C-alpha positions in Angstrom: 84.5 5.7 84.9 81.3 7.1 86.5 81.7 10.1 88.8 81.2 9.5 92.5 78.2 11.7 93.7 78.9 14.0 96.7 77.3 17.1 98.0 80.4 19.2 98.4 84.0 18.8 97.0 86.6 20.8 98.9 89.8 21.2 96.9 92.8 21.8 99.0 93.6 21.0 102.7 95.4 24.1 103.8 94.0 26.6 106.3 90.9 27.5 104.2 90.1 23.9 103.1 90.3 22.5 106.6 88.2 25.3 108.0 85.5 24.5 105.4 85.6 20.8 106.2 85.3 21.5 109.9 82.2 23.6 109.4 80.7 21.0 107.1 81.2 18.5 109.8 79.5 20.8 112.4 76.5 21.2 110.1 76.0 17.4 109.8 77.9 16.6 106.6 80.0 13.4 106.7 83.0 12.4 104.7 82.3 10.1 101.8 82.4 6.5 102.8 81.7 7.1 106.5 78.0 6.1 106.1 77.1 8.3 109.1 75.4 11.3 107.4 72.8 11.9 104.7 74.9 14.8 103.2 78.4 14.2 102.2 81.7 16.0 101.4 85.2 15.0 100.3 88.5 16.9 100.7 91.0 16.5 97.9 94.6 17.6 98.5 97.5 17.6 96.0 100.1 17.3 98.8 101.5 14.0 99.8 101.1 14.8 103.5 99.1 17.2 105.8 100.3 20.7 106.4 99.5 22.7 103.3 102.2 25.2 102.3 103.7 25.1 105.8 105.6 21.9 105.1 107.5 23.6 102.4 108.5 26.9 104.1 112.1 27.7 104.7 114.1 26.1 107.6 114.7 29.3 109.5 111.0 30.2 109.8 110.4 29.8 113.5 107.2 29.8 115.4 108.2 33.2 117.0 108.6 34.8 113.6 105.7 33.3 111.7 103.6 36.1 110.3 99.9 36.1 111.2 99.5 32.6 112.4 95.9 31.9 113.3 94.6 28.7 114.7 92.2 26.4 112.8 88.6 26.5 114.3 87.8 24.2 117.1 91.3 23.1 118.1 94.1 25.3 119.3 97.8 25.0 118.2 99.5 23.0 120.9 102.1 24.9 122.9 105.4 24.9 121.0 108.9 26.2 121.6 109.1 29.7 120.0 112.4 28.6 118.4 110.9 25.5 116.8 110.7 25.3 113.0 107.3 26.3 111.7 107.5 23.7 109.0 107.8 21.0 111.7 105.2 22.2 114.2 102.4 23.3 111.9 102.2 20.3 109.6 102.0 18.1 112.7 99.2 20.3 114.0 97.3 20.0 110.7 97.8 16.2 110.7 96.3 16.0 114.2 93.5 18.3 113.2 92.5 16.1 110.3 92.4 13.0 112.5 90.7 14.7 115.5 87.7 15.8 113.3 87.8 12.7 111.0 88.1 14.7 107.8 89.4 11.8 105.8 91.4 13.9 103.3 92.2 12.1 100.0 95.8 12.6 99.0 97.8 13.0 96.9 95.0 13.9 94.4 95.6 16.4 91.6 92.5 18.1 90.4 92.7 18.6 86.6 89.5 20.4 85.8 86.1 21.5 87.2 83.3 21.9 84.7 79.5 22.0 84.4 77.9 18.6 83.8 75.0 20.2 81.8 73.3 23.5 81.2 71.1 23.3 84.3 72.2 26.2 86.6 71.1 24.0 89.5 72.9 21.0 88.2 76.1 19.4 89.2 79.8 20.3 88.7 82.1 17.5 87.7 85.6 17.5 89.3 88.1 15.5 87.3 91.2 14.3 89.1 94.1 11.9 88.5 92.3 9.5 90.8 88.8 9.5 89.5 85.9 11.9 89.1 83.4 13.5 91.5 80.0 14.9 90.8 79.2 17.7 93.2 76.4 20.1 94.1 78.9 22.6 95.3 82.7 23.0 95.0 84.7 24.9 97.6 88.1 25.8 96.0 90.7 26.3 98.6 93.9 25.9 96.6 95.6 29.1 97.7 98.7 30.4 95.9 101.8 28.4 97.1 102.0 26.2 94.0 102.0 29.1 91.6 105.1 31.3 92.3 105.2 34.4 90.1 108.5 34.8 88.1 108.7 38.2 86.3 110.2 38.0 82.8 113.4 40.1 82.3 115.7 40.2 79.3 118.7 38.0 79.6 117.4 35.8 82.4 118.3 32.6 80.5 121.9 33.8 80.1 122.6 34.1 83.9 125.4 31.7 85.0 124.5 32.0 88.7 121.6 30.6 90.5 118.0 31.9 90.3 115.3 30.8 92.7 112.0 32.0 94.0 111.0 32.3 97.7 109.0 29.2 97.0 112.3 27.2 96.7 114.3 29.0 99.4 115.7 26.7 102.1 118.2 28.6 104.3 120.7 31.5 104.3 123.8 29.3 104.6 123.3 28.2 101.0 124.4 31.7 100.0 127.4 32.1 102.4 130.1 34.3 100.9 128.1 35.1 97.8 126.6 38.3 96.3 122.8 37.9 96.3 120.3 40.2 94.5 117.0 40.1 96.2 114.0 41.2 94.2 110.7 42.3 95.8 109.1 44.7 98.3 107.0 42.4 100.5 107.4 40.9 103.9 109.2 37.8 102.6 111.7 39.9 100.6 112.6 42.0 103.7 112.7 39.0 106.0 115.1 37.2 103.7 117.2 40.3 103.1 117.7 40.5 106.8 118.5 36.8 107.1 120.8 36.4 104.1 122.7 39.6 104.7 124.3 38.0 107.8 126.2 35.6 105.6 126.3 37.2 102.2 126.6 40.6 100.4 123.1 41.6 99.5 121.7 44.0 96.8 118.0 44.8 97.2 115.9 46.0 94.2 112.2 46.8 93.9 110.2 47.8 90.9 108.8 50.9 92.6 109.9 53.4 95.2 109.0 52.3 98.7 106.5 54.2 100.7 106.8 53.2 104.4 103.7 53.7 106.4 104.6 55.2 109.7 101.3 54.2 111.3 100.6 50.9 113.0 98.9 48.2 111.0 96.0 48.2 113.5 92.5 46.8 113.2 91.2 49.8 111.3 94.0 49.5 108.8 93.4 45.8 108.3 89.7 46.3 107.8 90.4 49.0 105.2 93.0 46.7 103.4 90.5 43.8 103.3 87.8 46.1 102.0 90.1 47.2 99.2 90.8 43.6 98.1 87.1 42.7 98.4 86.2 45.5 96.0 88.9 44.4 93.5 87.7 40.7 93.4 84.0 41.8 93.2 84.9 43.7 90.0 86.9 40.7 88.6 90.3 42.3 89.0 93.3 40.2 90.2 93.5 40.5 94.0 96.8 42.3 93.8 99.9 42.0 96.0 99.7 42.3 99.8 101.8 45.4 99.8 99.6 47.1 97.2 96.7 47.1 99.7 98.3 47.1 103.1 101.2 49.4 102.5 104.7 48.7 103.8 104.9 48.7 107.5 108.0 48.6 109.8 108.6 45.1 111.3 111.4 43.4 113.2 113.3 42.3 110.0 113.2 45.8 108.5 114.4 47.3 111.7 117.2 44.7 112.0 118.3 45.2 108.4 118.2 49.0 108.8 120.3 48.9 112.0 123.0 47.0 110.2 122.9 49.3 107.2 121.6 46.7 104.6 118.1 48.0 104.2 119.1 49.9 101.1 116.7 49.9 98.2 117.8 50.2 94.6 115.7 50.6 91.4 114.8 47.5 89.4 117.5 46.4 87.0 116.9 46.6 83.2 118.3 43.3 82.2 120.2 40.2 83.5 123.6 39.4 82.1 125.7 36.2 82.6 127.5 37.4 85.7 125.0 39.9 87.1 122.5 42.7 86.4 122.6 45.9 84.4 121.0 48.9 86.2 119.0 51.7 84.6 122.0 54.1 84.8 124.1 51.6 82.9 126.1 50.4 85.8 126.8 46.7 86.4 126.2 44.8 89.6 127.9 41.4 89.9 125.7 38.6 91.3 126.1 35.0 92.2 122.4 34.5 92.8 119.1 36.2 92.2 116.3 35.6 94.7 112.8 36.4 93.4 110.6 37.4 96.3 107.9 38.4 93.8 104.8 36.8 95.2 102.4 34.2 94.0 99.3 33.9 91.9 96.0 32.2 92.6 96.3 28.4 91.9 93.1 28.1 89.8 94.0 26.8 86.3 91.7 23.8 86.9 88.7 26.2 87.0 89.4 27.4 83.5 86.6 25.1 81.9 84.0 27.2 83.8 85.0 30.3 81.8 85.0 32.7 84.8 88.1 34.7 84.2 87.3 38.3 83.3 89.2 40.3 80.6 91.0 42.0 83.6 92.4 38.6 84.6 90.5 37.9 87.8 87.4 36.0 88.8 84.3 37.9 90.1 83.9 36.9 93.7 81.7 38.3 96.5 81.8 37.0 100.1 83.9 34.1 98.9 81.4 33.0 96.3 81.7 33.2 92.5 79.3 35.7 91.2 79.1 34.1 87.8 78.9 30.4 89.1 77.2 30.3 92.5 77.9 26.6 92.9 81.6 27.5 93.3 83.3 29.1 96.3 86.8 30.5 96.2 88.3 30.7 99.6 91.8 31.6 100.4 91.4 33.9 97.4 91.6 37.7 97.6 90.6 39.0 101.0 90.6 35.5 102.5 94.3 34.8 101.7 95.3 35.5 105.3 95.0 32.8 107.9 92.2 34.7 109.8 90.4 35.4 106.5 90.7 31.8 105.4 89.0 30.5 108.6 86.1 32.9 108.2 85.8 32.2 104.5 85.5 28.4 105.2 82.7 29.1 107.8 80.9 31.6 105.5 81.0 29.2 102.5 79.3 26.5 104.6 76.7 29.0 105.8 75.9 29.9 102.2 75.5 26.2 101.3 73.2 25.7 104.3 71.1 28.7 103.1 70.8 27.0 99.7 69.6 23.9 101.4 67.0 25.7 103.5 63.4 25.5 102.4 62.0 28.5 100.6 61.3 31.2 103.0 63.3 29.6 105.8 66.5 31.0 107.2 69.6 28.9 107.4 71.0 28.2 110.9 73.8 30.6 112.0 
Protein backbone atom coordinates (compact mmCIF):
# COMPACT_ATOMS: atom_id res chain seq x y z
CA UNK A 1 0.00 0.00 0.00
CA UNK A 2 1.32 3.45 -0.92
CA UNK A 3 2.02 5.89 1.89
CA UNK A 4 -0.29 8.90 2.17
CA UNK A 5 1.71 12.13 1.67
CA UNK A 6 1.41 14.74 4.41
CA UNK A 7 3.55 17.62 5.59
CA UNK A 8 3.51 16.81 9.32
CA UNK A 9 2.65 13.66 11.24
CA UNK A 10 1.99 14.23 14.95
CA UNK A 11 2.26 11.02 16.96
CA UNK A 12 0.24 11.18 20.17
CA UNK A 13 -2.78 13.25 21.21
CA UNK A 14 -1.87 14.08 24.79
CA UNK A 15 -0.96 17.56 26.00
CA UNK A 16 2.08 17.97 23.73
CA UNK A 17 0.50 16.49 20.62
CA UNK A 18 -2.66 18.58 20.84
CA UNK A 19 -0.58 21.69 21.45
CA UNK A 20 1.41 20.99 18.27
CA UNK A 21 -1.80 20.36 16.29
CA UNK A 22 -3.32 23.60 17.56
CA UNK A 23 -0.29 25.62 16.47
CA UNK A 24 -0.21 23.89 13.08
CA UNK A 25 -3.84 24.95 12.66
CA UNK A 26 -2.95 28.52 13.58
CA UNK A 27 -0.18 28.57 10.98
CA UNK A 28 -2.50 27.51 8.19
CA UNK A 29 -2.03 23.75 8.12
CA UNK A 30 -5.19 21.68 7.71
CA UNK A 31 -6.02 18.12 8.74
CA UNK A 32 -5.60 15.57 5.98
CA UNK A 33 -8.87 15.22 4.08
CA UNK A 34 -10.24 18.63 5.00
CA UNK A 35 -9.33 20.08 1.60
CA UNK A 36 -9.08 23.51 3.15
CA UNK A 37 -5.31 24.07 3.25
CA UNK A 38 -2.27 23.73 1.00
CA UNK A 39 -0.20 22.29 3.85
CA UNK A 40 -1.46 19.31 5.81
CA UNK A 41 -1.00 17.44 9.06
CA UNK A 42 -2.38 14.34 10.72
CA UNK A 43 -2.54 13.37 14.39
CA UNK A 44 -2.22 9.66 15.16
CA UNK A 45 -3.18 8.44 18.63
CA UNK A 46 -2.93 4.92 20.06
CA UNK A 47 -5.70 5.50 22.59
CA UNK A 48 -9.28 4.50 21.82
CA UNK A 49 -10.65 7.83 23.11
CA UNK A 50 -9.48 11.40 23.77
CA UNK A 51 -7.73 12.28 27.02
CA UNK A 52 -4.20 10.94 26.76
CA UNK A 53 -2.93 9.44 30.00
CA UNK A 54 -5.56 11.28 32.05
CA UNK A 55 -8.23 8.72 31.20
CA UNK A 56 -6.16 6.03 32.94
CA UNK A 57 -5.20 7.83 36.15
CA UNK A 58 -6.44 6.52 39.49
CA UNK A 59 -9.97 7.12 40.72
CA UNK A 60 -9.02 9.26 43.70
CA UNK A 61 -7.02 11.80 41.71
CA UNK A 62 -9.23 14.86 42.07
CA UNK A 63 -9.04 18.17 40.27
CA UNK A 64 -7.95 19.85 43.49
CA UNK A 65 -5.01 17.47 43.87
CA UNK A 66 -3.83 17.17 40.27
CA UNK A 67 -0.19 18.16 40.17
CA UNK A 68 0.75 20.89 37.71
CA UNK A 69 -2.34 21.04 35.52
CA UNK A 70 -1.89 23.50 32.70
CA UNK A 71 -4.53 24.30 30.14
CA UNK A 72 -4.13 23.56 26.46
CA UNK A 73 -3.52 26.65 24.32
CA UNK A 74 -6.49 28.61 23.08
CA UNK A 75 -9.19 27.06 25.27
CA UNK A 76 -9.38 27.08 29.05
CA UNK A 77 -10.41 24.08 31.14
CA UNK A 78 -14.10 24.65 31.93
CA UNK A 79 -14.88 25.25 35.61
CA UNK A 80 -15.08 21.97 37.51
CA UNK A 81 -15.87 20.83 41.03
CA UNK A 82 -12.51 20.56 42.82
CA UNK A 83 -13.68 17.18 44.15
CA UNK A 84 -14.42 15.85 40.66
CA UNK A 85 -12.31 12.98 39.34
CA UNK A 86 -9.53 14.20 37.06
CA UNK A 87 -9.94 11.17 34.84
CA UNK A 88 -13.51 12.26 34.11
CA UNK A 89 -13.05 16.02 33.73
CA UNK A 90 -9.85 16.15 31.70
CA UNK A 91 -10.62 13.55 29.00
CA UNK A 92 -13.91 15.38 28.38
CA UNK A 93 -11.92 18.62 28.08
CA UNK A 94 -9.51 17.02 25.59
CA UNK A 95 -12.46 15.68 23.60
CA UNK A 96 -14.04 19.14 23.36
CA UNK A 97 -10.66 20.63 22.46
CA UNK A 98 -10.21 18.26 19.51
CA UNK A 99 -13.70 19.07 18.21
CA UNK A 100 -13.45 22.82 18.80
CA UNK A 101 -10.31 23.14 16.68
CA UNK A 102 -11.27 20.40 14.21
CA UNK A 103 -8.07 18.40 14.76
CA UNK A 104 -9.51 15.14 13.36
CA UNK A 105 -7.38 12.78 15.41
CA UNK A 106 -7.02 9.29 13.91
CA UNK A 107 -7.51 6.61 16.59
CA UNK A 108 -6.84 4.04 17.68
CA UNK A 109 -3.71 3.91 15.53
CA UNK A 110 -0.53 2.18 16.68
CA UNK A 111 2.65 3.58 15.17
CA UNK A 112 5.02 0.70 14.56
CA UNK A 113 8.06 2.43 13.10
CA UNK A 114 9.44 5.69 11.76
CA UNK A 115 12.24 5.49 9.19
CA UNK A 116 13.92 7.45 6.42
CA UNK A 117 12.53 6.82 2.94
CA UNK A 118 15.95 7.39 1.33
CA UNK A 119 19.38 8.90 1.94
CA UNK A 120 18.30 12.44 1.12
CA UNK A 121 18.61 14.50 4.36
CA UNK A 122 15.79 16.68 3.03
CA UNK A 123 13.68 13.72 2.01
CA UNK A 124 10.70 12.23 3.74
CA UNK A 125 10.13 10.07 6.78
CA UNK A 126 7.85 7.08 6.50
CA UNK A 127 5.51 6.43 9.43
CA UNK A 128 4.28 2.83 9.44
CA UNK A 129 1.15 2.07 11.48
CA UNK A 130 -1.34 -0.74 11.94
CA UNK A 131 -3.73 1.32 9.79
CA UNK A 132 -1.60 2.26 6.80
CA UNK A 133 1.53 4.32 6.14
CA UNK A 134 2.23 8.04 5.98
CA UNK A 135 5.00 9.90 4.16
CA UNK A 136 5.93 13.05 6.07
CA UNK A 137 8.28 15.99 5.72
CA UNK A 138 8.39 16.31 9.49
CA UNK A 139 7.38 14.08 12.38
CA UNK A 140 6.41 15.50 15.76
CA UNK A 141 6.66 12.70 18.29
CA UNK A 142 4.51 13.38 21.35
CA UNK A 143 4.09 9.92 22.85
CA UNK A 144 5.09 10.82 26.39
CA UNK A 145 5.85 8.09 28.92
CA UNK A 146 2.57 6.65 30.26
CA UNK A 147 2.62 3.51 28.13
CA UNK A 148 6.11 2.53 29.34
CA UNK A 149 6.07 2.06 33.14
CA UNK A 150 9.48 1.18 34.53
CA UNK A 151 9.69 -2.03 36.60
CA UNK A 152 13.07 -2.53 38.31
CA UNK A 153 14.31 -6.11 38.37
CA UNK A 154 14.86 -7.63 41.80
CA UNK A 155 15.78 -11.19 42.75
CA UNK A 156 12.80 -13.32 43.67
CA UNK A 157 10.16 -11.11 42.07
CA UNK A 158 8.60 -14.06 40.27
CA UNK A 159 8.24 -15.99 43.52
CA UNK A 160 6.03 -13.43 45.26
CA UNK A 161 2.61 -14.84 46.10
CA UNK A 162 0.98 -11.48 46.68
CA UNK A 163 0.07 -8.80 44.19
CA UNK A 164 2.58 -6.61 42.38
CA UNK A 165 1.48 -3.56 40.43
CA UNK A 166 2.88 -0.34 39.04
CA UNK A 167 1.40 3.11 39.63
CA UNK A 168 0.34 2.80 35.98
CA UNK A 169 -2.19 0.15 37.07
CA UNK A 170 -3.27 1.64 40.41
CA UNK A 171 -7.02 2.24 40.79
CA UNK A 172 -7.95 3.02 44.39
CA UNK A 173 -6.76 2.55 47.97
CA UNK A 174 -9.74 0.41 48.98
CA UNK A 175 -8.28 -2.42 46.89
CA UNK A 176 -5.66 -2.77 49.66
CA UNK A 177 -7.91 -2.48 52.72
CA UNK A 178 -6.53 -4.46 55.65
CA UNK A 179 -3.37 -5.49 53.81
CA UNK A 180 0.32 -4.81 54.29
CA UNK A 181 1.59 -2.85 51.30
CA UNK A 182 5.20 -2.15 50.37
CA UNK A 183 5.50 1.09 48.41
CA UNK A 184 8.64 1.54 46.32
CA UNK A 185 9.77 4.94 45.09
CA UNK A 186 10.63 8.49 46.11
CA UNK A 187 8.60 10.61 43.70
CA UNK A 188 5.40 12.59 44.11
CA UNK A 189 3.24 9.61 43.12
CA UNK A 190 4.88 7.36 45.70
CA UNK A 191 4.29 9.86 48.50
CA UNK A 192 0.76 10.67 47.39
CA UNK A 193 -0.20 6.99 47.30
CA UNK A 194 1.62 6.28 50.55
CA UNK A 195 -0.56 8.89 52.20
CA UNK A 196 -3.71 7.57 50.53
CA UNK A 197 -3.18 3.85 51.09
CA UNK A 198 -1.99 4.27 54.67
CA UNK A 199 -5.53 5.28 55.66
CA UNK A 200 -6.78 1.74 54.94
CA UNK A 201 -3.67 -0.45 55.07
CA UNK A 202 -0.37 -0.99 56.87
CA UNK A 203 2.29 0.60 54.65
CA UNK A 204 6.05 0.05 54.44
CA UNK A 205 7.89 2.63 52.32
CA UNK A 206 11.25 1.93 50.69
CA UNK A 207 13.51 4.01 48.45
CA UNK A 208 16.75 3.18 46.72
CA UNK A 209 18.58 6.20 48.11
CA UNK A 210 18.42 8.34 51.22
CA UNK A 211 15.96 11.19 50.85
CA UNK A 212 17.15 14.76 50.79
CA UNK A 213 14.23 17.05 51.45
CA UNK A 214 14.64 20.53 50.02
CA UNK A 215 13.42 23.00 52.60
CA UNK A 216 13.13 25.78 50.03
CA UNK A 217 10.08 26.51 47.94
CA UNK A 218 9.95 25.07 44.46
CA UNK A 219 9.62 28.57 43.02
CA UNK A 220 10.16 29.93 39.52
CA UNK A 221 13.93 30.09 39.90
CA UNK A 222 14.05 26.47 41.07
CA UNK A 223 11.88 25.34 38.17
CA UNK A 224 14.06 27.16 35.65
CA UNK A 225 17.18 25.57 37.11
CA UNK A 226 15.58 22.11 37.04
CA UNK A 227 14.50 22.48 33.42
CA UNK A 228 17.96 23.70 32.44
CA UNK A 229 19.47 20.61 34.02
CA UNK A 230 17.22 18.29 32.02
CA UNK A 231 17.84 20.26 28.82
CA UNK A 232 21.57 19.77 29.24
CA UNK A 233 21.13 16.04 29.78
CA UNK A 234 19.08 15.48 26.64
CA UNK A 235 21.35 17.71 24.56
CA UNK A 236 24.20 15.35 25.49
CA UNK A 237 22.12 12.28 24.66
CA UNK A 238 21.69 11.16 28.26
CA UNK A 239 18.37 9.75 29.46
CA UNK A 240 16.24 12.60 30.86
CA UNK A 241 16.38 11.17 34.40
CA UNK A 242 13.68 11.09 37.05
CA UNK A 243 11.82 14.19 38.14
CA UNK A 244 13.25 13.92 41.65
CA UNK A 245 16.81 13.73 40.33
CA UNK A 246 16.51 17.24 38.92
CA UNK A 247 13.89 18.97 41.06
CA UNK A 248 14.77 17.57 44.46
CA UNK A 249 12.17 16.37 46.95
CA UNK A 250 9.93 19.15 48.17
CA UNK A 251 7.33 19.12 50.93
CA UNK A 252 3.77 18.85 49.70
CA UNK A 253 0.31 18.23 51.16
CA UNK A 254 0.65 14.43 50.95
CA UNK A 255 4.04 14.35 52.64
CA UNK A 256 2.81 16.64 55.41
CA UNK A 257 -0.32 14.53 55.89
CA UNK A 258 1.64 11.28 56.03
CA UNK A 259 4.17 12.78 58.42
CA UNK A 260 1.43 14.06 60.72
CA UNK A 261 0.04 10.51 61.00
CA UNK A 262 3.47 8.96 61.52
CA UNK A 263 3.57 6.95 58.27
CA UNK A 264 6.18 8.99 56.38
CA UNK A 265 8.92 6.59 57.44
CA UNK A 266 11.50 5.75 54.81
CA UNK A 267 13.35 2.42 54.80
CA UNK A 268 16.29 1.34 52.64
CA UNK A 269 15.61 -0.68 49.50
CA UNK A 270 15.11 -4.40 50.07
CA UNK A 271 17.65 -6.88 48.70
CA UNK A 272 15.26 -9.47 47.36
CA UNK A 273 11.64 -10.50 47.19
CA UNK A 274 10.43 -13.72 48.78
CA UNK A 275 7.08 -15.53 48.43
CA UNK A 276 5.50 -13.73 51.39
CA UNK A 277 7.42 -10.49 51.59
CA UNK A 278 10.77 -8.78 51.26
CA UNK A 279 14.23 -9.38 52.73
CA UNK A 280 15.93 -6.22 53.99
CA UNK A 281 19.68 -5.42 53.83
CA UNK A 282 20.10 -6.20 57.53
CA UNK A 283 18.62 -9.66 57.01
CA UNK A 284 15.27 -8.88 58.58
CA UNK A 285 12.04 -9.96 56.87
CA UNK A 286 9.03 -7.78 56.17
CA UNK A 287 5.76 -9.49 55.37
CA UNK A 288 3.82 -8.09 52.42
CA UNK A 289 0.49 -8.74 50.73
CA UNK A 290 1.23 -6.32 47.89
CA UNK A 291 4.11 -4.38 46.35
CA UNK A 292 3.33 -1.09 44.62
CA UNK A 293 6.10 0.06 42.28
CA UNK A 294 6.04 3.86 42.05
CA UNK A 295 9.24 3.78 40.03
CA UNK A 296 8.46 6.08 37.16
CA UNK A 297 8.25 5.75 33.42
CA UNK A 298 10.51 5.75 30.39
CA UNK A 299 10.11 7.60 27.10
CA UNK A 300 7.72 5.75 24.80
CA UNK A 301 9.88 5.83 21.67
CA UNK A 302 10.62 2.25 20.52
CA UNK A 303 9.00 3.08 17.18
CA UNK A 304 11.83 5.56 16.52
CA UNK A 305 14.50 2.82 16.72
CA UNK A 306 14.86 2.48 12.89
CA UNK A 307 16.25 6.04 12.83
CA UNK A 308 19.26 4.91 14.91
CA UNK A 309 19.25 7.95 17.17
CA UNK A 310 19.83 6.36 20.56
CA UNK A 311 23.26 7.16 22.00
CA UNK A 312 25.49 4.69 23.89
CA UNK A 313 24.28 6.45 27.06
CA UNK A 314 20.70 5.43 26.26
CA UNK A 315 19.14 8.75 25.31
CA UNK A 316 18.41 10.73 22.17
CA UNK A 317 20.25 13.99 21.49
CA UNK A 318 17.62 16.74 21.54
CA UNK A 319 17.93 20.51 21.59
CA UNK A 320 14.90 22.79 21.89
CA UNK A 321 12.62 19.84 21.27
CA UNK A 322 14.33 18.87 17.98
CA UNK A 323 16.48 15.85 17.29
CA UNK A 324 20.05 16.98 16.74
CA UNK A 325 20.87 13.97 14.59
CA UNK A 326 17.59 13.90 12.61
CA UNK A 327 16.23 17.46 12.23
CA UNK A 328 13.04 16.26 10.56
CA UNK A 329 12.05 14.77 13.91
CA UNK A 330 10.79 16.65 16.97
CA UNK A 331 10.49 15.01 20.37
CA UNK A 332 8.06 16.91 22.56
CA UNK A 333 6.85 15.73 25.93
CA UNK A 334 10.41 14.39 26.21
CA UNK A 335 12.94 15.57 28.76
CA UNK A 336 12.33 19.19 29.82
CA UNK A 337 8.93 19.28 28.08
CA UNK A 338 7.43 16.38 30.09
CA UNK A 339 5.52 18.82 32.29
CA UNK A 340 2.19 20.14 31.08
CA UNK A 341 3.53 23.70 30.80
CA UNK A 342 6.62 22.45 29.00
CA UNK A 343 4.54 20.33 26.63
CA UNK A 344 2.49 23.35 25.54
CA UNK A 345 5.59 25.38 24.82
CA UNK A 346 7.28 22.48 23.03
CA UNK A 347 4.31 22.10 20.68
CA UNK A 348 4.44 25.78 19.83
CA UNK A 349 8.23 25.78 19.36
CA UNK A 350 8.18 22.71 17.10
CA UNK A 351 5.72 24.44 14.78
CA UNK A 352 7.80 27.61 14.80
CA UNK A 353 10.82 25.56 13.72
CA UNK A 354 8.82 23.96 10.92
CA UNK A 355 7.70 27.39 9.74
CA UNK A 356 11.33 28.54 9.79
CA UNK A 357 12.23 25.57 7.57
CA UNK A 358 9.50 26.61 5.15
CA UNK A 359 10.55 30.26 5.01
CA UNK A 360 12.46 31.38 1.91
CA UNK A 361 16.23 31.66 2.30
CA UNK A 362 17.09 34.81 4.17
CA UNK A 363 13.55 35.36 5.43
CA UNK A 364 12.52 34.97 9.04
CA UNK A 365 9.60 32.78 10.05
CA UNK A 366 6.59 34.53 11.61
CA UNK A 367 6.54 34.49 15.39
